[in-house]
N, CA, C and O of each residue as an XYZ file, in Angstrom:
372
protein
N      11.973     -5.726     18.535
C      11.621     -5.594     17.388
C      10.308     -4.895     17.089
O       9.268     -5.254     17.642
N      10.364     -3.628     15.978
C       9.683     -2.930     15.956
C       8.211     -3.793     14.907
O       8.620     -4.747     14.246
N       7.033     -3.564     14.802
C       6.070     -3.916     14.053
C       6.343     -3.345     12.509
O       6.625     -2.147     12.510
N       6.314     -3.973     11.189
C       6.494     -3.846      9.966
C       5.303     -2.620     10.202
O       4.756     -2.286     11.253
N       5.147     -2.162      9.011
C       4.891     -0.858      8.623
C       4.059     -0.912      7.321
O       4.755     -0.993      6.309
N       2.464     -0.880      7.084
C       1.924     -1.216      5.920
C       1.024      0.096      5.428
O       0.082      0.704      5.935
N       1.646      0.207      4.405
C       0.192      1.552      3.669
C      -0.566      0.907      3.146
O      -0.137     -0.135      2.651
N      -2.190      1.258      2.999
C      -3.022      0.195      2.680
C      -3.294      1.757      1.182
O      -3.193      2.957      1.438
N      -3.542      1.313      0.134
C      -4.024      2.686     -1.018
C      -5.190      1.905     -1.331
O      -5.005      0.748     -1.708
N      -6.380      2.357     -1.235
C      -7.443      1.677     -1.242
C      -8.547      2.856     -1.477
O      -8.341      3.772     -0.681
N      -9.473      3.060     -2.194
C     -10.464      4.424     -2.487
C     -11.762      4.383     -1.680
O     -12.395      5.292     -1.143
N     -11.948      3.242     -1.740
C     -13.051      2.260     -0.389
C     -12.779      2.420      1.065
O     -12.054      1.592      1.616
N     -13.290      3.400      1.732
C     -12.886      3.654      2.962
C     -13.642      2.202      3.779
O     -13.102      1.875      4.836
N     -14.564      1.559      3.418
C     -15.139      0.476      4.355
C     -14.031     -0.769      4.282
O     -13.833     -1.493      5.258
N     -13.312     -0.939      2.981
C     -12.766     -1.895      2.755
C     -11.288     -1.398      3.245
O     -10.519     -2.280      3.628
N     -10.950     -0.371      3.254
C      -9.598     -0.115      3.581
C      -9.571     -0.057      5.117
O      -8.550     -0.339      5.744
N     -10.503      0.245      5.597
C     -10.952      0.410      7.453
C     -10.814     -1.216      7.763
O     -10.033     -1.443      8.687
N     -11.354     -2.252      7.237
C     -11.522     -3.726      7.504
C     -10.099     -3.953      7.407
O      -9.395     -4.276      8.363
N      -9.709     -3.779      6.260
C      -8.058     -4.325      6.481
C      -7.285     -3.374      7.341
O      -6.200     -3.938      7.483
N      -7.257     -2.500      7.842
C      -6.663     -2.005      8.620
C      -6.725     -2.158     10.063
O      -5.806     -1.939     10.851
N      -8.175     -2.650     10.394
C      -8.186     -3.040     11.791
C      -8.145     -4.735     11.660
O      -8.431     -5.382     12.668
N      -7.839     -5.340     10.591
C      -7.008     -6.728     11.149
C      -5.985     -6.905     10.987
O      -5.353     -7.780     11.580
N      -5.487     -6.095     10.094
C      -4.011     -5.796     10.412
C      -3.270     -5.461     11.427
O      -2.201     -5.972     11.759
N      -4.069     -4.242     12.132
C      -3.787     -3.661     13.421
C      -3.474     -4.238     14.639
O      -2.610     -3.937     15.462
N      -4.804     -5.633     14.624
C      -4.724     -6.459     15.644
C      -3.486     -7.378     15.755
O      -3.068     -7.625     16.886
N      -2.911     -7.866     14.761
C      -1.977     -8.686     14.346
C      -0.881     -8.081     14.815
O       0.078     -8.809     15.072
N      -0.781     -6.890     14.996
C       0.245     -6.247     15.743
C       0.752     -5.204     13.958
O       1.955     -5.457     13.885
N       0.541     -4.652     13.195
C       1.709     -4.301     12.443
C       0.707     -2.880     12.559
O      -0.494     -2.684     12.744
N       2.024     -1.950     12.320
C       1.260     -0.470     12.287
C       0.797      0.064     11.212
O       1.710      0.180     10.394
N      -0.542      0.579     10.688
C      -0.988      0.535      9.805
C      -1.264      2.195      9.229
O      -1.566      3.081     10.029
N      -1.124      2.438      7.862
C      -1.780      3.649      7.404
C      -2.326      3.405      6.339
O      -2.314      2.282      5.834
N      -2.999      4.610      5.730
C      -4.001      4.445      4.490
C      -3.834      5.696      4.155
O      -3.513      6.710      4.775
N      -4.279      5.305      2.374
C      -3.997      6.982      1.658
C      -5.299      6.055      0.666
O      -5.308      4.882      0.293
N      -6.451      7.329      0.446
C      -7.518      6.671     -0.797
C      -6.905      7.276     -2.147
O      -7.493      6.800     -3.118
N      -6.152      7.954     -2.409
C      -5.704      8.291     -3.852
C      -3.820      8.266     -4.169
O      -2.976      8.200     -3.276
N      -3.558      8.333     -5.543
C      -2.370      7.590     -5.992
C      -1.463      8.825     -5.228
O      -0.469      8.589     -4.540
N      -2.024     10.221     -5.499
C      -1.416     11.159     -4.553
C      -0.915     11.197     -3.424
O       0.224     11.582     -3.159
N      -1.912     10.711     -2.509
C      -1.791     10.651     -1.066
C      -0.777      9.200     -0.729
O       0.121      9.047      0.100
N      -1.330      8.296     -1.707
C       0.112      7.386     -1.514
C       1.609      7.355     -1.661
O       2.398      6.666     -1.015
N       1.941      8.465     -2.895
C       3.017      9.278     -3.200
C       3.843      9.856     -1.873
O       4.842      9.471     -1.266
N       2.939     10.952     -1.732
C       3.734     11.372     -0.290
C       3.468     10.800      0.800
O       4.449     10.943      1.530
N       2.882     10.378      1.174
C       3.237      8.719      2.372
C       4.539      8.350      2.384
O       5.400      8.524      3.247
N       4.606      7.554      0.798
C       5.420      6.553      0.516
C       6.726      6.871      0.471
O       7.632      6.038      0.461
N       6.966      8.912      0.424
C       8.034      9.006      0.159
C       8.415      9.555      1.611
O       9.573      9.959      1.706
N       7.626      9.631      2.751
C       7.645     10.340      4.069
C       7.797      9.416      5.134
O       8.288      9.805      6.193
N       7.326      7.886      4.938
C       7.298      7.450      5.988
C       8.424      5.748      5.160
O       8.583      5.374      3.998
N       9.028      5.098      6.769
C       9.765      4.439      6.251
C       8.584      3.096      6.610
O       8.004      2.962      7.687
N       8.400      1.990      5.128
C       7.360      1.366      5.032
C       8.021     -0.213      4.828
O       9.032     -0.404      4.153
N       7.454     -1.040      5.359
C       7.322     -2.424      4.841
C       6.826     -3.449      3.695
O       7.338     -4.278      2.943
N       5.955     -3.100      3.889
C       5.104     -3.083      2.206
C       3.577     -2.465      2.453
O       3.007     -2.193      3.510
N       3.059     -2.327      0.832
C       2.186     -1.165      0.026
C       1.248     -2.316     -0.385
O       1.584     -3.108     -1.266
N       0.113     -2.399      0.235
C      -1.533     -2.855     -0.458
C      -2.164     -2.326     -1.419
O      -3.299     -1.932     -1.151
N      -1.824     -2.202     -2.364
C      -2.211     -1.130     -3.824
C      -3.255     -1.962     -4.165
O      -3.324     -3.191     -4.183
N      -4.238     -0.914     -4.492
C      -5.479     -1.353     -5.003
C      -5.089     -0.572     -6.401
O      -4.433      0.468     -6.448
N      -5.840     -1.567     -7.972
C      -5.562     -0.818     -8.990
C      -6.278      0.241     -9.459
O      -5.731      1.196    -10.011
N      -7.677      0.142     -9.257
C      -8.605      0.696     -9.752
C      -9.022      2.440     -8.460
O      -9.969      2.693     -7.716
N      -7.825      3.150     -8.793
C      -8.156      4.296     -8.115
C      -8.651      5.862     -8.738
O      -8.521      5.836     -9.961
N      -8.908      6.518     -8.502
C      -9.485      7.940     -8.997
C      -8.024      8.744     -9.397
O      -7.039      8.769     -8.658
N      -8.112      9.349    -10.645
C      -7.119      9.615    -10.861
C      -5.921      8.664    -11.392
O      -6.143      7.637    -12.033
N      -4.732      9.087    -11.079
C      -3.798      8.173    -11.453
C      -4.206      6.627    -11.022
O      -4.894      6.343    -10.041
N      -3.633      5.687    -11.966
C      -4.308      4.110    -11.714
C      -3.157      3.569    -10.436
O      -2.093      3.991     -9.984
N      -3.971      2.516    -10.208
C      -2.497      1.581     -9.710
C      -1.614      1.338     -9.992
O      -0.602      1.528     -9.317
N      -1.648      0.889    -10.959
C      -0.093      0.712    -11.910
C       0.655      2.386    -11.715
O       1.748      2.745    -11.276
N      -0.205      2.933    -12.121
C       1.036      4.401    -12.778
C       1.267      4.785    -11.103
O       2.266      5.385    -10.707
N       0.437      4.442    -10.437
C       1.323      4.797     -8.636
C       2.154      3.899     -8.203
O       2.807      4.034     -7.169
N       2.209      2.699     -9.116
C       2.851      1.714     -8.600
C       4.693      1.674     -8.878
O       5.652      1.186     -8.280
N       4.477      2.535    -10.206
C       5.644      2.788    -11.055
C       6.765      3.769    -10.519
O       7.992      3.779    -10.617
N       5.713      4.696     -9.833
C       6.181      6.010     -9.139
C       6.412      5.915     -7.550
O       6.677      6.891     -6.848
N       6.328      5.116     -7.270
C       7.061      4.836     -5.571
C       8.795      4.734     -5.769
O       9.538      4.198     -6.591
N       8.970      5.527     -4.587
C      10.385      4.872     -4.000
C      10.786      3.026     -3.776
O      10.399      2.334     -2.834
N      11.295      2.759     -4.464
C      11.656      1.507     -4.235
C      11.556      1.287     -2.389
O      12.048      2.089     -1.596
N      10.951      0.264     -2.072
C      10.788     -0.126     -0.811
C      11.136     -1.654     -0.604
O      11.542     -2.007      0.503
N      11.019     -2.417     -1.448
C      11.124     -3.922     -1.335
C       9.909     -4.830     -2.152
O       9.959     -5.426     -3.227
N       9.004     -4.694     -1.338
C       7.977     -5.680     -1.821
C       6.245     -4.544     -2.017
O       5.776     -3.826     -1.133
N       5.803     -4.708     -3.101
C       4.801     -3.732     -2.990
C       3.624     -5.017     -3.573
O       3.998     -5.734     -4.502
N       2.441     -5.198     -3.058
C       0.923     -6.380     -3.379
C       0.554     -5.355     -4.208
O       0.613     -4.135     -4.057
N       0.216     -5.950     -4.987
C      -0.906     -5.175     -6.098
C      -2.199     -6.351     -6.284
O      -2.272     -7.571     -6.431
N      -3.072     -5.285     -6.188
C      -4.220     -6.067     -6.044
C      -4.736     -5.833     -7.735
O      -4.766     -4.768     -8.352
N      -5.181     -7.440     -8.299
C      -5.801     -7.473     -9.984
C      -7.027     -8.298     -9.302
O      -6.979     -9.215     -8.483
N      -8.058     -7.712     -9.870
C      -9.518     -8.151     -9.359
C     -10.002     -8.095     -8.037
O      -9.720     -7.128     -7.329
N     -10.648     -8.957     -7.654
C     -11.251     -9.157     -6.582
C     -10.072    -10.035     -5.447
O      -9.818     -9.435     -4.402
N      -9.643    -10.900     -5.590
C      -9.041    -11.970     -4.976
C      -7.805    -12.056     -5.029
O      -7.114    -12.162     -4.016
N      -7.318    -12.021     -6.271
C      -5.452    -12.423     -6.368
C      -4.708    -10.934     -6.444
O      -4.962     -9.812     -6.880
N      -3.732    -11.558     -5.812
C      -2.617    -10.595     -5.627
C      -0.698    -11.095     -5.956
O       0.071    -12.009     -5.660
N      -0.691    -10.046     -6.588
C       1.008    -10.450     -6.835
C       2.076     -9.462     -6.328
O       1.771     -8.329     -6.700
N       2.858     -9.473     -5.840
C       3.894     -8.861     -5.228
C       5.071     -8.359     -6.047
O       5.898     -9.164     -6.476
N       5.162     -7.197     -6.253
C       6.641     -6.842     -6.978
C       7.823     -6.616     -6.474
O       7.860     -5.883     -5.486
N       8.901     -7.087     -6.922
C      10.041     -6.761     -6.155
C      10.560     -5.481     -6.671
O      10.525     -5.464     -7.901
N      11.005     -4.461     -6.169
C      11.572     -3.270     -6.787
C      12.914     -2.723     -6.108
O      13.226     -1.609     -5.686
N      13.619     -4.016     -6.175
C      15.099     -3.659     -5.507
C      15.100     -3.751     -4.208
O      14.204     -4.106     -3.442
N      16.357     -3.344     -3.980
C      16.340     -3.242     -2.229
C      15.995     -1.963     -1.453
O      15.893     -0.824     -1.910
N      15.840     -2.368     -0.229
C      15.300     -0.850      0.820
C      16.464     -0.276      0.938
O      17.613     -0.718      0.988
N      15.920      0.978      0.982
C      16.528      2.163      1.458
C      16.950      2.217      2.800
O      17.482      3.237      3.238
């Protein structure tokens, strides 16, 4: 079985690096994006299982990006410092 592929969308590279390190240590495949445009490009290109999406991004907000991401299943949206919510966008393609 292949490891789940996770995209982290976070403009703070220190936070993204810490998340990526810990997730990869648990066996997940991890990619990172620092802008909404980069996240959309990767979401369309890669076969992802989960997107961790920070709301306060430069340019487009995470909410705007979330509405434009192709349906993959679940997107975890960070709200504030510790709260997460998941949104189901339909069945995985």
